[in-house]
C-alpha positions in Angstrom: 24.3 -15.6 -36.4 26.1 -12.8 -37.9 25.1 -9.3 -35.7 24.5 -6.4 -38.5 25.3 -2.8 -38.2 21.5 -2.2 -38.5 20.8 -4.5 -35.3 24.2 -3.1 -33.3 22.1 0.8 -33.5 19.6 1.6 -31.2 18.7 4.2 -29.6 17.5 4.9 -25.6 15.6 7.7 -24.4 17.4 10.4 -23.0 15.0 12.0 -19.8 16.0 15.5 -17.9 16.1 14.6 -14.0 13.1 15.9 -12.8 11.7 13.2 -14.3 12.6 10.9 -11.8 10.1 11.0 -8.7 11.5 11.5 -4.9 9.0 11.4 -1.8 9.5 11.2 1.7 7.3 9.3 4.1 6.7 9.9 7.1 7.1 6.0 9.1 10.5 3.9 8.9 8.3 0.6 9.2 8.5 -2.2 6.1 8.0 -0.8 1.7 3.7 0.1 2.5 3.4 3.1 1.5 2.6 5.4 4.7 -0.5 7.3 4.6 1.4 10.6 4.9 4.0 10.7 2.3 5.2 14.2 0.4 7.8 15.0 -2.9 10.6 16.0 -2.8 10.8 18.7 -5.3 10.2 22.3 -3.7 13.4 24.6 -4.1 15.6 21.6 -4.8 17.9 21.9 -7.3 19.9 18.9 -7.5 19.5 14.6 -7.1 22.8 12.9 -7.2 22.1 9.0 -6.7 25.4 7.2 -6.1 26.2 3.4 -5.7 29.2 3.6 -3.3 31.3 -0.1 -3.5 32.7 -2.3 -1.3 35.7 -3.4 -2.6 38.0 -6.3 -2.5 40.9 -6.6 -4.6 42.8 -9.9 -4.5 46.0 -11.5 -7.4 46.5 -15.1 -7.8 49.0 -17.0 -9.5 47.4 -18.3 -12.8 46.0 -15.0 -13.7 49.7 -13.3 -14.2 49.3 -11.6 -11.2 47.2 -8.9 -12.8 44.5 -8.1 -9.8 40.9 -9.2 -9.9 38.3 -7.1 -7.6 35.6 -7.9 -6.7 32.1 -5.9 -5.7 31.6 -7.6 -2.1 28.6 -4.6 -0.9 27.4 -2.0 -2.1 24.9 0.8 -0.8 22.8 2.9 -2.6 22.6 7.1 -1.6 21.0 10.3 -3.2 22.5 13.7 -2.2 20.3 16.4 -1.9 20.8 20.2 -2.7 19.0 23.4 -2.5 16.6 26.2 -1.3 15.7 26.0 1.5 11.7 26.0 1.6 9.9 26.6 4.9 6.9 25.2 4.6 7.3 22.5 2.7 6.9 19.3 4.0 8.9 17.0 3.3 11.7 19.4 3.3 9.8 20.4 7.2 10.4 16.4 8.2 13.5 16.5 6.8 14.8 19.0 8.9 13.3 18.4 11.7 15.0 15.1 12.0 18.8 17.4 12.3 18.9 16.9 16.2 18.2 13.4 16.3 19.3 10.2 15.6 19.8 6.3 15.3 16.3 5.1 14.1 14.7 8.9 14.6 16.7 9.3 11.7 14.5 6.3 9.2 12.4 7.7 6.8 10.2 5.4 4.2 11.1 6.7 0.6 10.6 5.9 -3.2 12.6 6.3 -6.4 9.9 6.3 -9.3 11.7 6.8 -12.9 9.6 8.2 -16.0 10.4 8.6 -19.5 7.8 10.8 -21.8 7.0 8.3 -24.1 6.6 8.1 -27.9 2.4 9.1 -27.5 3.2 12.5 -25.6 2.8 10.4 -22.1 4.3 10.2 -19.2 5.6 6.3 -18.9 6.7 4.8 -15.2 10.0 2.9 -16.3 11.5 1.9 -12.6 10.4 2.4 -8.8 13.1 1.7 -5.9 11.4 1.7 -2.2 12.7 1.7 1.2 14.8 2.5 4.7 16.5 5.3 4.8 18.5 7.0 6.7 18.6 11.2 6.8 22.0 12.5 7.5 24.4 14.6 6.8 21.4 17.5 7.0 21.8 21.1 6.8 18.8 23.5 7.3 19.2 27.3 6.1 22.7 29.3 6.3 24.9 31.3 3.2 25.3 34.4 2.8 23.0 36.3 4.0 21.3 38.4 0.7 21.4 34.2 -0.6 18.5 31.9 0.5 18.5 29.7 3.1 20.6 26.1 1.5 19.9 22.9 1.7 20.9 19.6 2.4 20.3 16.1 2.8 21.6 13.0 2.3 19.2 9.8 1.9 21.0 6.5 2.4 19.2 3.0 2.3 19.4 0.9 5.3 18.8 -2.4 3.4 18.9 -3.2 -0.7 15.8 -1.2 -2.2 12.7 -3.0 -3.7 13.2 -2.0 -6.8 10.4 -2.6 -10.3 11.1 -2.2 -13.2 8.8 -2.6 -17.2 8.3 -5.1 -18.7 8.6 -7.7 -16.2 7.0 -5.5 -12.7 4.3 -3.7 -14.8 1.5 -5.5 -12.3 3.6 -3.6 -9.6 4.1 -0.6 -10.7 0.7 -0.2 -11.6 0.4 0.1 -7.5 3.0 2.5 -7.1 2.3 5.0 -9.3 -1.6 4.4 -7.9 0.0 5.0 -4.2 2.5 8.0 -5.6 0.1 9.8 -8.2 3.2 11.0 -10.8 3.5 15.2 -10.1 4.4 15.7 -13.1 1.3 14.5 -14.3 0.0 17.8 -13.2 2.8 19.8 -13.2 3.1 19.5 -17.1 -0.2 18.7 -17.7 -0.1 15.0 -19.8 -1.0 11.7 -18.6 0.9 9.0 -16.5 1.4 5.2 -17.2 3.3 2.7 -16.6 5.8 1.8 -19.6 3.6 -1.1 -21.4 0.5 -1.3 -19.7 -2.6 -1.6 -21.2 -4.9 0.9 -18.2 -3.3 4.1 -18.7 -3.3 5.5 -14.8 -3.1 9.5 -14.5 
């Protein structure tokens, strides 16, 4: 059946970066949300997720000499930067890792992605959870009259558990219970899992 222009014309939801919520937990074992977990936000100006791909390129005779690139591995990380907020539990936990090495740098980590739905509610559409290694930690520094800087990179030690609606709506409801939306409090909006019949706060 032929595809029409109407079929091709689709609109997504362009959301602002602050709607993605990041959490760090004082644990380095498993995917279960630890008792002590903290919202990474105070003083944070930028969060830059990136995917570092390991590539292999080869040219075969039946490809006319054209190289074909294959992704043989991929590692996800998030670069955080901003101002040092002393007393913020998330920043204090991460900054406290600067003098450690090895597995002591590993902590539980979660990324929750929200949109604002047509119903005016925050809707959780995806979540990633895993253990990350914290590296390149900058705890203060800069010009005399400027706020102290803060930088750190969270790199997953293995492929994170990724949940997306609608297939994982039930599991995302558990995620919303374990890590309630902080923007729900900030913005005064209810939060729910996209497509769920029972909203959460």
